N, C-alpha and C positions, 0 to 999 in steps of 0.2 A: 095783437096789441102792438102799437107803434113803438119802435125802439127809441130810447132816449139818446139825443145827440148833444154834443158839446161844441160851442161856437166861441171863437176868440175874435174880438173886434178891435182893430187898431184905429183909433180915431181921437183927434184932439178937441173936437166939439162935443160937449156933453149932450146938447139938445139933439144932435144927430144920432148919438148913441141911444138916447131914449126912443127916438123914432124907429130905429132899426130893431131894437128889442121888442117894441110893440108889434111891428110887422111880423117878426119871427113867431111871436106868441099866437098870432092868428093862423099861421101855417103849420105849426108844430105844437102838439099837446104836451110834449115832455122834452125839455131841453135845459142845458146849463149855459149861461151866458157869462163870458169873461171880458171885461173891458180893459184895454191897454192904452194908456195915454201917450207913452213914449217908448223908445227903444228898450230901455231897461225892463219895463213891465211886459213888453211883447216877448222878449227872449225868456224871461223867468217863467211866463205862462206856458210857453212851448216846452220848456224843460221840466216843469213840475206837473202839468195837467195833461190829461188824455184828450186831445183836441181832434174833432172830426172835420171841421171847416174853419178856414181863416178868412175873415173879412178885413179889408184894409183901405183906408183913404190913400189917395195917390200923393197928395202934397201935405206934409206936416211941417211944423216950425223947425225942428232939429233932427228930423229923421224922415227919409222919403219912403214911399211905397216900393220904389224899385229896390232899395236896400233891404227892405223887409222881405221882398220876394226872393232875392238872392239868398238870404239867410235861410228862409223856409225851404227852398229847393235843395239846399245843401244839408240841412239838419233833418228835415222830414219830407222828402220829395213826394210821398204818397198822399199827403193831406192836400185837398183841393184849396186853391188860393183865388179869391174873388175880390177884384177892386170895386169899392163902393165910393164914388168920388163925384164931386160937383162938376168938374171939367176934365175932359180927356178927348183930345182930338183923335180922328180916325187913325192917323199914322202912329200915334202914341199907343192907342188901343191894340193895334196889330202887333206892334213891337213887344208889348207886354205879354200878349198871347204866345208869341214866338219865344219869349224868355221863360215861359213855363206857367204863366197865369192860366187859370181854368176859365175864367169869364170876367166880365166887368159890367157894373150896373151904375148908371148915372143917377145922381140924387134927384134929378128932375123926373126920373121914371122909376121910382121905387117899387112900383107894382111888379117889376121883373125880379125883385130880390128873392122872394120865397121860391118861385119856379127855378131860378138859377141855382139856389142851394140844393133843391131836391134833385135837379138834373146832375149836379156835381157829385152828390152822394150816390146816386144810382150808377154813374159811370165808374166811380171808385169801387163800388161793390162788385160790378161786373169785372173790373180789372183784377180785383183780389180773387174772385172766383176763377178767372182764367189762370192767374199765377198758381193758385192751389191745384187746379186741374193739370197744368203743365208740370208742376212738381210731382204730382202723383204719377203721371204718365212717365216722367223721367225715371222715377224710382222703380216703377214696374219694368221699364225697358232695361234699366241697369241690372236688376235682379235676373231678368231673362238672359241678358248677354253674359252675365257672370256664370250662370248655370250652363249656358250653351258653350262658351269659350273654354271653360275649365273641365268640361265633361271628358272623361277618359275615352269614350267612344267617338269614332269619326262621324261627325254630323255635318249635314249640308241642308240648306233650304233651296228648293227649286221652284222657280216661277212657272205658271201655266205654259209659257212659251219655251220651256226647257232650259231657260237661262238660270245659272247658279247665282243666287243673290247673297249667300252668306255661307261661310265655312268656319270650322273651328280649327284649333291647332292640331288636334289628333287627325283630322282629315288631311291637313297639309303634310304631316309626317307619313301618313299611309300612302298618299299619292305622289309625294315628292314636289308638288306644286305649292308655291307660296299663295297666300290669300289674294294678293293682287293678280296673280296669274290665273287663279281659278274663278274668281268672281267676275261675272259678266260674260263668261263663256257658256256654251251649251254642254250639258252633261253627256250628250251623245258623242262628243269628241274623244272621250276617255274610253269608250266601249269598243271591244274588238269586233270586227265585222261579223263574225259568225253568231254573236249574241245580240247585235244591234237591233235587227228587225223584231226579234222576240220582245225586247225591252220597250221598243217604240209602241208595239201593239198593246203591251201592258199599260203604258202611259195613256194611250188613246182611250182604252176602255175605262181606265180609272177616272179620267176627266169627265166621261159621260156618266159613269156610275161608280163611285168609290168602292163599292162592294163587289164589283164585277172583275176585279183583278187581284192577284195574290198580294198579300201584304209582306211576304218574305220570300226571297228566292236568291239563287246563286247566279253569278255571271262572271265573266272575265273582263279585265280592263288593262290598259297600258299605264305603267308607272312612267313618270317623267323621264327616267333614264332609258326608256324603251323596253324595259322588262315586262313581260306578260305576267299578270297576277290574277288571283281569283279572290272573290269577295262574296260575303253573304249580306244582302241588303234587307233591312226592315224599314218600312215607311208607313206614314200616315198622312192623310190630307187634312189641311187646316181649312175647315168649311167656310170660315168667314171670307177668306180671300183666295181660296182654291190653290194655295201654295202647298207644297209637299215637303214635309220634314222627313229626311232620310237618315238612317243610321247604318254605317258600314262596318263590317268586321272582316279583316284580312284573313282569309282561310287558305292562303297560298301554301304555307308550310304544311298545314294539315292535309290538304289535298295531295301535295307532293309526297308526304309521308305515306298516305294511303296507297297511292299509285306505286311508289317504290316498294312498299311492303308486299303488295300483290305480285309485283314483277320479280322480286328478289327473294321470295319466300324460301326457296331451296338453298340458295347460297347463305342466306341469313341464318338458316338452321345450324350450319356448322359453327358460326360465331356464337350462337346462343348456347350451344352445347358446353362451351367453355366459359360462359358468363358467370359472374358471382350472384346474379339475380336469376330467379326462376322465371322463364318465359313460357307462355302458354297460349293456346288457341282452343276455345271451347265452342263447339258447334251447337248453336241454339236449336237446330232442327232435331238433332239426335240426342242432345243433352250430354254428349260425350266429349272427351278431349281429343281434338285432332292432333294436338301436339302438347307435350309437357316435357320441359327440358330436364335432363338427369340431375341437375344440381338440386332439384327439389328433394331428392333422397337425402342429401347432405343437410339441408335446412330443416326438414321435417322429421327425419329418422324413419320414415315409412318407405317401403319399396314401391316401385312403379305399379306393380301388380295390385298392391293394396289400395292405391289412390286412384289410378286412371279410370277404372270402371265405375267409380262412384258418381251418381247423378248430383246435380246441384244441391238437392235437399240433404244428401248424405254428407257432402263436403261441409255444409254449414254446421254439422254436429261437432266439427273440430274447432269451431270459433268460440271464443269466450262468450258466455251468455250475455254479458253486459254490452257486447259489441254486435250482437246478431241483428237487432232492430235497425241500427244505422246501416249495416251492410245491406240488408234487404231493401231499405229505402233507396240507397245509392244505385243498386242494381236495377230496381224498377224505374228510377228516374232516367238512367242511361238508355234503357231499352225503349221507354216511351217517348223520349225526346227525338225530334227529327233533325237536330243540328249536327249530330255526329261528333260532338266535342270529346276531348280527352277528359277522363275522370280520375280521381285519386281518393283513396280511403285508407284508413289505418285501422288495424284490428289485431287482436291477440290470437295467435294460432297455437293449438295444443300440440307440443312435440310428443313423439312416441314415448319419451321418458316421463311424460306426465307434466312437464313444465310448460307454461305459456310463454311464448316469445312474440314480441311486437313485430309486426310486418307492415310494409307499405305496399299497397296494390295500385298500380297505375294501368289503366286500361282504356280501350276504345271499342265502341260497338261498330262492327262492319255491317254494311247494308247492301242489298242488291240494287239493281237499276230501278226497281219499283219503290225503293226506300224502306223495304222490310228488313228488320234485323236478322242477320244470318250467323254471326259469330262474335265472340268477344276475344280480342287479342290484348294481352297485357303482360306485365312483368311484376314479380313479387320480390321485394328485398327485405332482408332482416334489418330492423332499425333499433335493436336494443341499445346500441351505442348512442344513437341519436336521442333516444329517450333519456339516457343518462346525461346527455348534453343539455337537454331541456331542464333537467334537475339542476345542472350546473348554471344554466341561464337564470334560474330562480335565485341561485346563490349570488349571481352577478347583480341581479336586481337589488338583493339585500345589501350588497356592498357598493351599490351605485352611489356616487357622491351627490347625485341630484335627488331631491326629496320626491318620494313616490307614495301616494296615498290611494288606496282602493276602497270605494264606498259602494253600498248597495243602491238599488234604484231610487230609494228614498233619501239617500245622502248620508246614511249612517256608516261609520267607518268599520271596515272589515279587517283591514291590515294596513300597516305603514312600515316603511323600511327605516333602518337606523338613521339615515340622512334626514328623514322627516322629523324624527324626534330631536335630532341635534339642531335642526333649523328652528323649530317652534318651541323646543324646551319641554315638550310633554306629548303624551299620546291622547288624542281626543277620546272622551268617555263614550261608552256605547250608546247613550241616549242623546248624543249631540249630532245634529244633522247640518251638513254644510249648506243645505238649501234653506234652512231657517235661521242661519247665522245672521244676526242683525248687521254685521259689517258687510255682508253680501246682499243686503236689501236695497242697494242702489238700483234705480230703474234700469240703467244700462247693463249692470251685471245680471239682474233678473232675466232680461231678454236673452242674454248669452246662455244662461243656465237652461232656459227653455229650449234653445237650439240644441244644446247638448242632450237634453232629455228626448229630443226628436230623433237622435241618432247621428248628429253631426259632430265632427271634431271642431272644437272651439278653442281659439287662443284668447285668453283673457288679457285685458289691458294691464298696464302697470298698476299695482294696488299697494296702498299703504295699509299694513295689517299688523295688529298686535293681539295675539291670542288672549292676552290678559284682559282685554276689553270685553271679550265674549265669555271667557271662563276666568273669573277673578282668582280662582285657586291656582291658575297656571302662572308661570314666570312672566314678568313684565319685559317682553322682548319686542320692541317696535322694529318693523322690517318693511322694506320695499321688496315686493316679490312680483315675478312674472310667471304665469301659469298656463298650462294647456290641459284641457279636459277632453278625453275621448271615451266613447262607450265601448263596452264589451257586450256583444249581442248574443242572444240565444239562437237556437236553430231556426227560429222563425224571423230572425232579423230584428228583434225588438231588444232595446237596451235593457240588460238585467244588472249590469254593474258599470261603474265609471272609474277610470284611472285619472288621477290628477298628478301632474308633475310640476314641481315648484322650483323656480330658480331664484336665488337670493341676488337681487340687483341693488342692494342698499349702497354698496360702494360706488356703483355706477351713478346712482342718483346724487350721491354726495359729490361725485366728480362733475356732474352737470351743474350743480350749484357753484362749484369752484369755477366752472367754465363761464358762468354768468359773471362771476366776479372778475374773471380774466378779461371778458369782453368790456366790462366797465373800465378796467385798467387800460385796455387798449384804446378806448375812447379818450381817456385822459391823455395817454401818450400821443395819440393822434393830434389832439389839440395843442400839445406842447412840442410836437415834432418840428424840427427846422426844415424837414423835407415836405414839399407840397403834396397833399394827398387829396384825390378826388374819387368819389364813389358814384357809379352809375347803375341804374336798374337794368333788367333784362332787355328792355327796349332801347337802351343806350341813352336814357334821359338822366340828367344830373340829379343826384339825391342829396349829396352833402359834400362840403369842402372844409378843410381845416384852415386856421388862421394863416399858416405859412403859405398856403395857396393864394389866399386873397392878397397877401403882401407881395408875392412873386408877380402876380399879374396886374397889380394896381387896381383891385376891385374894391369899391367902397360900399356898393349896394348889392347885396346878395339876391335881391328880388329880380335883378336884371338877368341873372344866370339860372333862375330856378328851374327852367324847362330847357336848358341848353342841351343839345344833342351831341353825343360823342361822334356820331357818324356824319355830322354837319361841320365838324372842325376842319378848316382848310389846311391846318398844319399837319394833319395825318394823311399820308398818301393813300391812294386807292388800293395799293397792294396790301398795306397794313390793315385797312378796313376789311378787305376780303379775307385776310388771315383770321381776323377776329370773328367774322361771321362763320368761319369754318372751324371754330373752336380752338384756335391757336393763340398762345401768348405772344406778345411782340415786345421788342426792346430796340429802341432806336435813338439817334441823336438828331436834332433838327434845329435849324436857325429860325427862331420865332420872331416874327415881324409885327410890332405893335401898330405900325401904320396900316397893315392889312386889316387888323381888328377894327380900326377906325373906318377904313374904306368900306368894309362889309357891314359896319354898324352891328357887330356881334354883341358888344357890351361896352359900357363906359370904363375907361382905364386912365389912370394917372401916369402911366409909363409911356415912354416913347423910344424910338430907335428899334434895335433888334438885339436879342440875346440868344445864346446857345443853351438848349435844354437837353437833358438826358431823361428819356421817358420809358418807363416799364409799365406795360398794361397786362394785368393778370386777370384771367377769367375766374369768376367765383362760381363753383359748382357744388351742389348738394348730393346728387346721385350719379355723378360721372357722365351725365348726358348733356342736355342743352344747358348753356350758362344761364344763371339767374342774376348776373350782375358783372360789373367790370370795375377793378380797382387800379387806380393810376398812382404811381409814385414818380414825382417830377422834381428834378434838381437843376439848379442854375449852374451850368458848367462853363459859363462864358470865360471866366478867368483861367480855367484849366485849358480851354481850347486856345486862348491867346498864348498861354505859357507853352503849349505844345507847338504852336506856330513859331514862337521865339526859339524853342529848342530845335525845331526842324531847321530854321534858318541858321542857327549856330552850328548844328551838325553838318549842314551843307558846307559852311565855311571851313569847319574843321576838316571835313573830308577832302575839300579842295587843297587845303594846306598839306595834309598828311600825304595825299597822293602825289603832290608835286614837289615835296621837299627832297633834296638830293640824298639825305641820310636814310638809312634803312629803319623803318618803324614796324615793330611787331607786337602783338598782344596775345597773352596766354591766360587760360583759366588757372586759377591758383590751385585747385584741387588736383586735376589730372595733367596740368602743364601742357594742354593741347592748344594749338594755334586757333585763335578766333578772329585775328585780323593781321594782314600783311600788306604793306603798301607796294606801289609800283616799283620803287627802288629796290625793295627786297626781292621781288620777282626777278628783276633783271640781273641782279648780282648772283643769286642762287641758281638761276636758270630753271626755276620750278614755278608753274602757274599757281596763283593763290588758291584757286579752286581745289588743287591737288593737296595743298598744305592744310587747309581749314579742317579742323576736327582731328588732326594728327599731331604726334609729338616728334621730338628730335630723333628718336630711334628709327622713325620711318624714313629718314632722309640721310642720316650720317652714320658713320661707323660706330660700333659700340663704345669704343674708347672716347671718341669725340662727343658722342651722345652723353656718356657718363659725365664728362667735363661740364657740358652745358647744363645738365640737370642739377649737378652739384652746386653750380653757381646760382641757379634759379632758387634752389631750396635755401641757400644761405641768405638770399635777399628776403624771401618770404619769412624765414625764421627770425631774422634780425629786424625786419620791418623798416629797413633803411636802404637808401640807394647804394649800390655797389658799382665802383668804377673799375673796368677792366681795360688797362691801357693798350694791351696787345692781345689779340685773340685770333689765332689762325683758323681758317675754315675752308673746307673742301667744297668747291662749287662744281656744277655740271660742265660748264663751258669755259670758265676762266681759270681753272686750276685752283691752286691755293691762294686765298686772299687774306690779308691781315686787316682785322677790324679793331677799332677802338669803341668799346661798348659800355653803355651805362644801363643798368637794370634797376627799375624803380617799382616798389610794391604799391598797388592801388588798393586802399583799404575801404571796407564798407562802413556803414553807420555805427557798427559795433566795434570798430577798430581792428577788425580781422581782415587779412589779405583776401581780396576777391579776384584780382587780376594781377599779372606781372607785365609791365611795360618795358620793352627793350628799344634803345636808340643806338644804332651802330653807324660809325663813320668808316668808310673804306680808306685806310691809310697805307695801302700796299705801295702805291707810287711814291708816297712821301718817304716810306721806309727805304725803298730802293734808292731814292735820291740821296738820302742820308748815308747809305752804305757806299754809294759811288763817291760822294764827297770825302768820306772817311778814307777810301782807297786812294783818292787823289792826294789827300793830305799826307798819307803815308809815303806815296811815291815822291811828293815834293820834299818831304823830310829827307828821304834817301838821296835825292839829287843834291840837296843842300849839303848833306854830309860829304858826298863825293866831291863836290866843288870845293868845300872847305879843306878836304884832305889834299886835293890837287894844289890848292893855293899854298897850303902849309909846306907841301913837298917842293913847290917852286921857290918858295922863300928860303927853305933850307939849302937848296942847290945853289942859290946865288951867294 
């Protein structure tokens, strides 16, 4: 039966619509026809109807076929689009096909319409089949790769030419080689020379006849670090492509243990005599003990004479009846297996006093060169304490803060811990199964439960759950939970019980809702922020900007910058772009030239000249790996830069004045009174280089008495927060002896009005004081001479 199709026809001429519909009715027995006269009808039909084919005129009064094609390719690219038009030149037709049109039919040749529709529908069907096929193949390969890569066994796929084409993580761990180092190399490069020819022969025979070579064998190989190791290989040929799937088990330690055990048997015996575990070696040919360590007497209560002669059947009589079957199974398995693996079993052994004690038996079957079992070597430890620990473990489970629920294979609850009851508010009734719970009947959850029933550990997605909805008599407790379900298997490996562990993530979910609210607030803040903000995607293409950014760069039309690339920005240096590509955040200041924007025609801007920008580019990462976006914070620092330039010029002028002024200038920190600045005049007077003075205080250069005097005056200035004038201040210099200074000390206050620095200005008045002293002496001498002359005159007058 022909499938019903749905056709949408965009046409402004009703008579042409009638003709097209009549032609379609002759070519298709079942179809729906929708007529669209303008853009509004066309878009509504695509949005509301299930359309299989679009027919469109090329020229319409208010809407063109080209516009309709663009909308269709963006909204429903899988639907074939056919132009049905009166006129269309060859160039226009080719351009329409290049733009995504499926075909075109001229109204003068309407006989092509039905074949064109059928061909388009056929091609669409083939395309969908290919998409479905590719998707199925992708899913199959994804499942295979997941099983292959996460397998705990070391796996490799080998091509017929011996090339390794695929390895998993376990293989890389065993060999030491990374996946890149192993893939593409021949497996023969790993094999030691003495085993290589044998393995090559196996491979040759296998390629001829897969059944003519062993499927499992041992060999030696070289680890990447040069160490020689031994492995057991199991392999199978993939018949479709003759590739070989290999599984490797590293048996180096086991082989070394066996060799060392044989070589050091005598010396080891002395150690075993004093061990807390019973060591033994039972000869499988004689069924007697070749060795049984004396500690067995302590553990069992029996003498060596009572136990050593007993055959295997007699020894089993000392085992608890409930443990005999498992013990016999393990013994038979170890002897029949050719692998030579180590085995372990637990059983209860009857002490001579009649009490049963738990023991753990770890053993290995020894084999001769022909592979025949010759002896069992092992050790037996008493594990009563461990069993008590297991009881304690059960107690820990009961006290575990995480909800634990154990159900049978049908989902009926066997046990729950107190945390489960606390979480859900009740214990599930015995007739309630988690597998039939309506809240778990979502298709996705049902698939996960099926996986768990097949024996897999399953992590359930976040679930909104309220036990009251399933059991009305239970408390109304809505929760968000995250759960894991894993099977407990029977001896045949089939799930017989399931353990569910629940985590209450309600608070986290609420936090996520708050995060969404926070993101909305951030969006609002971004729009209102005075700082320019730009957001780019992982490819470096602009995603959004805030209003402050548009204002900063003088952009009026955001469409001009919609696909602007961060890595094409000429204002970002190649060095910073390289840092971004290597996952580093960058922070820089740059002179932004609007004339360069115009010259390169990057976008239209209303600004001119240049400004200084402070730019911080932060990488946005979700998983700590490759960035998935870039966030830019941009500030106009032109005024700050200009202020800095003014300050720099002012400081240069001040430095020039301070260094060349004849007075001594020094600056101290207010807290420690350490020198932070001394001018050239100070260096010359004190005879101490400024580099030697900076960071030190007066006690480092002057006597304690003089240092105390200076510090006392400094503290007075800082305490009173006023200038202190010291008319005369003697100071000891290195090269000029004692000099007399006239010093003014001034506190420099911070914005809080507290002293931050102490400024000292000193004038060397030594020569001035010396001159004054000399003048004083001359005046005194003159006065004396005047007195003498006056006396002489008086005497002369009296003599006359």
